[in-house]
C-alpha positions, 0 to 999 in steps of 0.5 A, a space after each residue: 603495555 601497548 595495545 598489541 600486548 593487551 590483545 595478545 594477553 587478553 585470553 590470560 585475563 581470567 587466569 590472571 584474575 583468579 591468581 589475583 583472587 588467590 593472592 588476596 585470599 591467602 593474604 587474608 588468611 595469613 593475616 587472620 592466622 598471624 593475629 596476635 589478639 586472640 592469643 593475647 586475649 587467651 592469655 588474659 582469660 588464662 590468668 583469669 581462670 588462675 586467679 578464680 581458681 578454675 585451673 591449677 598452677 601446673 595447668 596455667 604454666 603448660 598452657 601459658 607456655 603454649 600461648 607464649 610460643 604461639 605469640 613468638 611465632 606470630 611476631 617472628 612472622 611480622 618481623 620477617 625473622 621466621 622460616 615462613 615468608 613475611 607478609 605480602 603487602 
């Protein structure tokens, strides 16, 4: 950009800064929301609870289906095939 453009756009600098911060915040929130690690850990804990007799087979199946659906949603997001827009890196 030229000097003239920089001078003219100077009043918009705070707006651009706020927009940049908002975009970075959204990216961080998406990374956290679509992180598969908590789901995978919960699946492992769920299997442990079943093996220890803390939950029955029906409860295990119900919760496992929910977690697998969530993992499918997460993988679809990262592969860009979900209805939601893919990550913006």
